[in-house]
N, C-alpha and C positions, 0 to 999 in steps of 0.2 A: 133512732140515732140520726142526728142532723149531719149527713155526709158532707154537705156543702160547707158547714162550719168547720168540720175536721180538715177538709181539703185546704181551706183558706189558712188555717193555723199551720198546716204542714208547709205550705208555700212560704208563709212568713218566717218559719223556722229556717228553711233553706236559705232565704234571702239574708237573714241575720248571720248565718254561718259564712256565707260568701263574702259579706261585708267585713266580717271579722278577719277572714283570710287575707283579703286585699289590703286592709289597713294595718293589721297587726304584724303579719310576717314580713312585709317589706321594711317596716320600721325596725324590726329585729335585725334584718340584714344590714341596714344602714348603720345601726348602732355598733355592730361588730366590725364594719369597715369592709368594703370590697377590695379586690386585688389591686385595681387601678389606683385606689386612694392610698395604698400601702407601698407604692413604688416611687422611686426617684431616679435621677440621672447621675451618672458619673462621667465626667469629661477628663480624659487623659491626654495631655498635650506634650509632645516631644519637641524640645528646642535644642538646636546644635550650637555649641560654644567652642571657643578656642581661648584657653587661658582666661576664662571668665567673660570674654567678649562674645558678642553674637558672631557666629561663623557665617560669612558670606562667601560664596564661591568666587574665586579669582581675586579675592582681597588678600593683601600681604600681611602675614603675621611673623613674629619672631620665634624661631626654633630655639632649643636649649643652647646651641652653640652660637647663637645670634645670626644664623643664616636666615634668609627670607623664605618662608614657606607659604604656599597657596594650595587650595584644594579646588579640584575641578569635578570631583565625584565623591559622594558620601551616601551610602545606602546599605541597608542590611535587612535580613529577615528577622522578624520578631514572632515567636510562637508562644502559645499557652499563657497569655496574660491572665494572671490569677490573683486571688485574694483569699484571706481567711475570714470566715464570717464570725458572728458573735459566739458560735459554738465551736470555734477553732476548726471548722470543716473547710477544706480547700474547695474553692469554687472557681472554675475556669470561665472567664467572661469573654474571651476571644481566642480563636484558634491560631490563625496565620495572618500576619500583616507584613507588608513590605514598607519599611520606613525609608522614604525616598527624599533625602535632603538635596539630592542632585536636581530635582525639579523644584523643590520648595524654596531653596536658599539662593536664588539667583539675584535677589535684591534684599537690601537691608529691611525694608518694610515687611516683605513676605517672610523673611527669616525670623523676624521678631514675633510674628503670629504663631509660628510653630506648626507642627502637624498634629491635628486633633482627631481623637477617636471618642465616640460617645456610646455609653451603654446604659441599659435599664437594669436596676437592681432593687430587690426588696428593701424596704426601710430597715435600718439597723446600723450597728457599729461594725466596722471592718478594720482589718489590719494587714500588714505585711504584703503589700502589693509586690508582685514579682513577674518575671517573664524569662524566656529563653532567647538567646541569640543563636540564630541558625535553625535547623530543622532536626527533629528527633529521627533516629534511624529508620523508623517506620515510614516516614515521609521521604527521607533522603534516598531510600532505596527505589523510589519511583522516578519517573521521568516526565518531561513536559507533555508528552502525548497522552498521559494518564489524566490530564486535567482539562477543563473546559476553557475556551478562549475567554480572555478577560481576567483570569486568575494569574497572579504573579508567578505561580508555579508552572504555568503553561508557557512562560516566556523562555525561549531557547537561549537568550542572552544571559539568563540566570543559571545556566546549567553547563557543567563540564562533561560533555559526552565521553571524552577519552578516559576520564577518571570515574565516570558514573556517579557523579556527586553534584548536588546543587552548590552554587557559590553563595555562601552564607553572608558575606560582606564584601564591599568594594570601597576602597579609599585610594583615590588617585590625585595627583597634583604635581607641583614643581617645587624644587628647593635649589637655592643658589647662594653663593658667596662670591668673594673676589676671584676665585679660581674656577668654580664650577657652576653650571646652570643645567640641572638635570630634571627629567621627569621621573616620577616614581609611581608604582602601582602595587598596593598591598591588598591581595584578595585572599579570603579564607574559604575553606570548605572541608569536606570529609567529616565523618562522625566525631573525629578527635577534636574538632573545632567547636563543638556544641558547648555552650556555656550558659550558666544561670545567673541572673541578676535578681537580687532579693533586697527589699527595703524593710525597715522596722518602723513603719509609720502606722498611725491610726487615723481613721476618718469616719464620718457619719454620713449616711444617706437619709435624707429627709423627704417626706411625701411631697411630690410635685415641685421639688427643687433640684438644682444642679450643683453637685460638688465637683470642684475642679482641682486636679492634681497636675503639677507641672514637673516633667522629668527633663533635667538638663543633661546633655551628653557632651562632655568636654573632650575635644579631639586632641588636646595636647598631652594629657597624662596617659593616653593609650600608646604613646611612643616612649614613655619612661618618665624620668624625673631629672633634676638638675645634675645629679652625679652618675646616673646610670640610664642612658637613653640609646635608642637605635641610631646607629651611624647610617643614615639613609644613603649617603653617597656610596658606601661600600655594599649596600644591600638595597638596590633600587627597586627590585621586584621580588616578590615571593608569591607562589600560588601552589605550593605543595608542602608536605610536612618535613622535608629534609632540613637538617640543621637546627630544628627546634624554634625557628623564628615565628612560625605561625602560632604555635602553642603559647609562646611567651606573649605575642601580640594580643591573642584572644584573652589571655588572663588579664592583661592590662586593660583591654577594652571593657571587660565585664565589670571593672572597678571604676570606670570613668563616668558612671551615671550617678546622679544625685536627684533627690525629690524635694520639691518645694511645697 
């Protein structure tokens, strides 16, 4: 037997198998599509409005009774931004965010840009974007010292130590007419103020593309409507659950969002 001939044939066989593995299997993987090629971006932009106009801090708008109203602070916690995937399975895409129009809406140009969040999602069709206003009881039972510096949950200014609750939202400003010129402050907190915002929209995520959704938050309807609205002059401040003001305000706030 010619062992040298057999050895050469064996080496040739192994080389052919190696070449087949290198060429064929990668091409199979490419045909099936890698994870990176099957993902796209979702941009969610929050914009503050007042009666359909861009809300800018310290700019004067008309209240329901024709008083002049301005805002000096507008901010809230948003938790559990979520969607339903094509199998109707709920998918949480972000846990806790602090939507801070107090910093963003100091000028018209900046306010027009809105506050943007970007997420990576698998390619597919999604629906029913939603989120919560405030913190779930599991988070609200904690305190700033439980979180690392840099987290909005670590900020003592967002926490009521006396009531052992985070402040879910803050809206402050001034209101005036011919007889009065007052400052107001509407702050919410406690588990009872936790609310859900749910849309019935559909959108697609495409590979290597960005899908943009704009959420408009109109500050006027969270105070009521033309026939039934908060008399701010008689209720300049609330920061507890007494009188039902906070519950009513949070109900209205949760209905003041629309998606574009």
